[in-house]
C-alpha positions as CSV (number, residue, x, y, z in Angstrom):
1,M,11.7,-70.7,15.4
2,K,13.4,-73.7,16.4
3,N,14.9,-72.5,19.6
4,N,11.0,-71.4,20.6
5,L,9.8,-74.8,20.0
6,P,10.6,-76.5,23.6
7,I,8.9,-73.1,25.4
8,I,5.8,-73.4,23.2
9,A,5.6,-77.5,24.0
10,M,5.8,-76.5,27.6
11,C,3.2,-73.7,27.6
12,L,1.0,-76.1,25.7
13,F,1.6,-78.9,28.3
14,I,0.9,-76.3,31.3
15,V,-2.5,-75.3,29.6
16,F,-3.7,-78.9,28.9
17,V,-2.5,-80.1,32.6
18,S,-4.0,-77.0,34.2
19,G,-7.2,-77.7,32.4
20,R,-7.7,-81.2,33.3
21,P,-10.9,-81.5,36.1
22,T,-9.8,-82.7,39.5
23,T,-11.2,-85.8,41.0
24,D,-11.0,-85.0,44.7
25,T,-12.9,-87.2,47.2
26,F,-14.0,-86.3,50.6
27,D,-14.6,-88.1,53.7
28,K,-16.7,-85.5,55.0
29,I,-18.3,-82.3,54.0
30,Q,-19.8,-80.2,56.6
31,V,-22.0,-77.0,55.9
32,R,-24.8,-75.3,57.5
33,E,-26.8,-75.3,54.3
34,F,-26.5,-77.3,51.3
35,S,-28.0,-76.3,47.8
36,L,-27.9,-78.3,44.6
37,V,-28.1,-76.2,41.5
38,D,-29.0,-77.8,37.7
39,D,-26.9,-76.9,34.8
40,K,-28.6,-73.7,34.4
41,G,-28.0,-72.7,37.7
42,T,-31.5,-73.3,39.4
43,Q,-31.7,-74.4,42.8
44,R,-33.2,-78.0,42.6
45,V,-32.5,-79.2,46.3
46,L,-32.1,-77.4,49.6
47,I,-31.2,-79.0,52.8
48,K,-31.1,-77.1,55.9
49,V,-31.7,-76.3,59.6
50,E,-34.6,-73.7,60.3
51,E,-35.8,-72.2,63.1
52,G,-36.8,-74.5,66.0
53,D,-34.0,-76.8,65.0
54,E,-36.0,-78.5,62.4
55,V,-34.1,-80.2,59.4
56,V,-35.7,-79.7,56.1
57,F,-34.9,-81.3,52.7
58,R,-36.6,-79.6,49.9
59,M,-36.7,-80.7,46.2
60,Y,-37.6,-78.4,43.6
61,D,-38.8,-78.7,39.9
62,P,-37.1,-76.9,37.0
63,G,-39.4,-73.7,37.5
64,H,-38.0,-73.7,41.2
65,T,-41.5,-75.0,42.7
66,I,-41.3,-77.2,45.8
67,R,-42.1,-80.8,44.7
68,V,-41.1,-82.9,47.9
69,K,-40.5,-81.7,51.3
70,L,-39.2,-83.8,54.2
71,A,-38.7,-82.8,57.6
72,G,-37.6,-83.7,61.1
73,G,-37.7,-82.0,64.5
74,T,-37.7,-83.0,68.0
75,D,-41.4,-83.2,68.0
76,G,-41.3,-85.8,65.2
77,S,-41.3,-85.9,61.2
78,G,-43.2,-85.3,58.0
79,L,-43.1,-85.9,54.3
80,V,-45.1,-83.7,51.8
81,L,-45.6,-84.9,48.0
82,L,-46.9,-81.9,46.0
83,D,-48.8,-82.4,42.5
84,A,-48.7,-80.2,39.5
85,D,-50.7,-77.4,41.0
86,T,-48.7,-77.6,44.4
87,N,-51.4,-79.3,46.5
88,P,-50.4,-82.3,48.7
89,G,-51.0,-85.4,47.0
90,V,-49.2,-87.4,49.9
91,H,-48.7,-85.9,53.6
92,M,-47.4,-88.2,56.3
93,L,-46.8,-86.7,59.7
94,S,-45.1,-88.8,62.5
95,K,-45.5,-87.4,66.1
96,K,-45.7,-88.6,69.6
97,E,-49.4,-88.8,69.7
98,G,-49.0,-91.2,66.6
99,G,-49.0,-91.3,62.8
100,K,-51.3,-89.6,60.0
101,L,-51.3,-90.2,56.5
102,N,-53.5,-87.8,54.1
103,L,-54.0,-89.0,50.5
104,T,-55.7,-86.7,48.2
105,D,-57.0,-88.1,44.7
106,K,-57.3,-86.1,41.8
107,S,-60.8,-84.8,42.4
108,G,-59.2,-83.0,45.6
109,K,-60.8,-85.4,47.7
110,R,-58.8,-86.4,51.0
111,K,-58.5,-89.6,52.7
112,E,-56.9,-89.8,56.2
113,F,-55.6,-92.6,57.7
């Protein structure tokens, strides 16, 4: 048993060292689509280029319902903040013709600026 002690110690050392988390840092990560998931594996953020070359950023709640959408393309950009019923509470657009801001109150009445 005494002769096996160095082998057992070496095996334990290898197990502990290989189980240590890495702390790699990258200067650049390049992907076609980026998805962030929570600890349950539910997608919470999605960033991708959609048809028409529009870049879209979506944030989801834990039930995978869209709550925030930010988009930008050659014709302008937009932001939508959605309420608990997925109705737009804030909707902003910026285009060549000008910007537009829509606010919706809790009764559903919308004001456009």
